[in-house]
C-alpha positions as CSV (number, residue, x, y, z in Angstrom):
1,M,19.6,38.8,10.0
2,N,21.6,36.0,11.0
3,L,19.7,32.9,11.6
4,T,20.8,29.8,13.7
5,L,18.6,26.7,13.6
6,F,19.3,24.0,16.2
7,D,17.9,20.4,16.0
8,L,17.3,19.1,19.5
9,D,17.5,15.3,20.0
10,E,21.2,14.0,20.0
11,T,22.2,17.6,18.9
12,L,21.7,19.8,21.9
13,L,20.7,16.9,24.1
14,P,22.8,13.8,24.2
15,I,19.6,11.8,24.2
16,D,16.4,11.6,22.1
17,S,13.8,13.4,24.1
18,D,10.8,11.7,22.2
19,H,12.1,8.3,22.7
20,A,12.9,9.2,26.5
21,W,9.3,10.6,27.0
22,N,7.9,7.2,25.8
23,E,10.1,5.3,28.2
24,F,9.1,7.6,30.9
25,V,5.4,6.9,30.1
26,I,6.3,3.2,30.5
27,G,7.7,3.9,33.9
28,L,4.5,5.8,34.9
29,G,2.5,2.6,34.3
30,W,0.3,4.3,31.8
31,V,0.8,1.7,29.0
32,D,1.5,-2.0,28.6
33,E,5.3,-2.2,28.9
34,A,6.1,-5.0,26.5
35,S,3.9,-3.8,23.6
36,F,4.5,-0.1,23.8
37,R,8.3,-0.5,24.3
38,R,8.3,-2.8,21.2
39,D,6.3,-0.2,19.2
40,N,8.6,2.5,20.5
41,E,11.8,0.7,19.5
42,H,10.3,0.0,16.0
43,H,9.5,3.6,15.4
44,Y,12.8,4.9,16.6
45,A,14.6,2.5,14.3
46,Q,12.5,3.7,11.5
47,Y,13.5,7.2,12.3
48,K,17.1,6.5,12.4
49,A,16.7,4.7,9.0
50,G,15.0,7.9,7.5
51,R,11.8,5.9,7.0
52,L,9.5,7.0,9.8
53,D,5.8,7.4,9.0
54,I,5.4,10.5,11.2
55,H,1.8,10.4,11.2
56,A,1.5,6.8,12.5
57,Y,4.1,7.7,15.0
58,I,2.3,10.6,16.5
59,E,-1.0,8.6,16.6
60,F,1.1,5.9,18.6
61,A,3.1,8.5,20.7
62,T,0.2,10.6,21.9
63,A,-2.2,7.6,22.9
64,P,-1.1,7.7,26.5
65,L,-1.7,11.5,26.7
66,R,-5.1,11.2,25.0
67,A,-6.1,8.6,27.8
68,R,-5.4,11.2,30.6
69,S,-6.4,14.7,31.6
70,P,-4.4,17.8,30.6
71,D,-3.5,18.4,34.2
72,E,-2.2,14.7,34.4
73,G,-0.1,15.3,31.3
74,A,1.4,18.5,32.5
75,A,2.3,17.2,35.9
76,A,3.9,14.2,34.2
77,H,5.9,16.4,32.0
78,A,7.1,18.6,34.8
79,R,8.5,15.5,36.5
80,F,10.0,14.5,33.2
81,M,11.8,17.7,32.9
82,R,13.1,17.4,36.5
83,E,14.1,13.7,36.3
84,V,15.1,13.1,32.7
85,I,15.8,16.3,30.8
86,A,17.4,18.6,33.3
87,P,20.3,16.2,34.0
88,Q,20.9,16.0,30.3
89,I,21.2,19.7,29.5
90,R,25.1,20.0,29.4
91,P,27.0,23.1,29.9
92,E,28.7,22.9,26.4
93,A,25.1,23.0,24.7
94,R,24.0,25.9,26.8
95,A,27.2,27.8,25.9
96,L,26.8,27.0,22.2
97,V,23.4,28.4,22.2
98,R,24.4,31.5,24.2
99,R,27.4,32.2,22.0
100,H,25.1,32.5,19.0
101,Q,22.5,34.6,21.0
102,E,25.2,37.0,22.2
103,R,26.4,37.6,18.7
104,G,23.0,38.7,17.8
105,D,21.7,35.6,15.9
106,R,18.0,34.8,15.8
107,T,17.9,31.3,17.4
108,V,15.3,28.7,16.7
109,L,14.9,25.1,17.8
110,V,13.6,23.0,14.9
111,T,12.7,19.5,15.9
112,A,10.5,16.5,14.6
113,T,9.5,15.8,18.2
114,N,6.2,17.2,19.1
115,E,5.5,20.5,20.8
116,F,4.2,19.0,24.0
117,V,7.4,17.3,24.7
118,T,9.7,20.1,23.4
119,A,8.3,23.5,24.4
120,P,9.5,23.3,27.9
121,I,12.9,22.0,26.7
122,A,13.3,24.9,24.4
123,A,12.4,27.2,27.3
124,A,15.1,25.5,29.4
125,F,17.6,26.3,26.8
126,G,16.5,29.9,26.6
127,I,15.7,29.5,22.9
128,P,12.6,31.8,22.4
129,E,11.3,30.3,19.1
130,L,10.3,26.7,18.5
131,I,9.3,24.9,15.5
132,A,8.1,21.4,16.3
133,V,5.5,19.0,15.2
134,R,2.1,20.7,16.0
135,L,-0.5,18.3,17.6
136,E,-4.1,18.8,16.2
137,R,-6.4,19.7,19.0
138,G,-10.1,18.9,19.2
139,A,-12.9,20.4,21.5
140,G,-11.5,21.7,24.7
141,G,-8.1,21.5,23.4
142,T,-7.8,17.7,23.6
143,I,-5.2,16.1,21.5
144,T,-6.6,14.1,18.5
145,G,-3.6,12.0,17.6
146,R,-3.2,13.8,14.4
147,I,-0.8,16.4,13.2
148,A,-1.8,20.0,12.5
149,G,-0.1,21.4,9.2
150,T,3.2,20.3,7.9
151,P,5.2,18.1,10.1
152,S,8.7,19.5,10.8
153,Y,10.5,16.2,9.6
154,R,12.9,15.9,6.8
155,E,11.9,18.3,4.0
156,G,9.0,19.5,6.2
157,K,11.7,21.3,8.4
158,V,12.4,23.5,5.4
159,A,8.9,24.2,4.7
160,R,8.2,25.1,8.4
161,V,11.0,27.3,8.7
162,G,9.8,28.9,5.4
163,E,6.4,29.5,7.1
164,W,8.1,31.0,10.2
165,L,10.2,33.4,8.2
166,A,7.0,34.5,6.3
167,A,5.2,35.1,9.4
168,Q,8.1,37.6,10.3
169,G,7.7,39.3,6.9
170,L,10.9,37.5,5.7
171,V,12.3,35.0,3.2
172,W,15.3,33.0,3.3
173,A,17.3,35.4,1.1
174,D,16.8,38.0,3.9
175,C,19.2,36.0,6.2
176,E,22.8,37.0,5.6
177,R,24.0,33.9,7.2
178,I,22.2,30.7,8.2
179,G,23.6,28.2,10.6
180,V,22.1,24.7,11.0
181,Y,23.2,22.3,13.6
182,S,22.0,18.8,13.4
183,D,23.2,15.1,14.1
184,S,20.8,13.3,11.7
185,V,20.8,12.5,8.1
186,N,17.0,13.2,8.1
187,D,18.1,17.0,8.3
188,V,20.2,17.0,5.1
189,P,17.5,19.1,3.3
190,L,17.6,21.7,6.0
191,L,21.5,21.5,6.2
192,E,21.5,22.1,2.5
193,R,19.8,25.5,3.0
194,A,22.5,26.7,5.4
195,T,25.5,29.0,4.7
196,D,26.9,27.3,7.7
197,P,25.9,23.7,8.1
198,V,27.4,21.9,11.2
199,A,27.0,18.1,11.5
200,T,26.8,18.0,15.3
201,N,27.6,14.7,17.1
202,P,26.7,13.1,13.6
203,T,25.5,9.7,12.9
204,P,27.8,7.6,10.7
205,A,25.4,8.4,7.7
206,L,25.4,12.2,8.3
207,R,29.2,12.1,8.9
208,A,29.8,10.5,5.5
209,V,27.5,13.2,3.8
210,A,29.5,16.1,5.8
211,E,32.9,14.7,4.8
212,Q,32.0,14.4,1.3
213,R,30.5,17.9,1.1
214,G,33.1,19.6,3.3
215,W,30.7,20.7,6.1
216,R,31.9,21.3,9.6
217,I,31.7,18.5,11.9
218,L,31.2,19.3,15.7
219,Q,31.5,16.6,18.5
220,L,29.7,18.6,21.1
221,F,29.6,15.8,23.6
222,A,32.6,13.5,24.5
């Protein structure tokens, strides 16, 4: 089996969907604009620096959803997809995914953004498998603000892909080739597991690592 793993934010999308969702929530009037934007920018900077407390972030990011009904959340996300995400799904990103699928690769979206935000985006790209941060659910399926299981962040992406393979009755060694596309230095642990690591729209930190290690560099977006 050949396996291709795609990061999402600033890899297949030229934006960060997690950050964009939080800005969208501000626009809906669901939160206090000044304080929520301040905290959103703080967490985003921490992520960029590789120091994000993913558990604290999920508690913060899901607070607006926890204050609303599931129907309100679903309706807001549908609008988010139309107004924010759809215009950012570029032909070159679609073509990259399709090229791997047409040659028979198993394609998986592996992201540190939570499943609520990313499941419809994976579907829009036609990627059948999603590994995202799983939100713990309480009574009636309500979001608790905590993470279920291992978060798919940094080394957690490696662990979660391993869990996904095991669920298919497979291990890493069963994959003849493994491609990983990512923009972020946070994904170095996953890129190191690839036979074909591709630093995609890389940050300066990841570009430096890729150049040092001889990894392919792809500027997917102009």
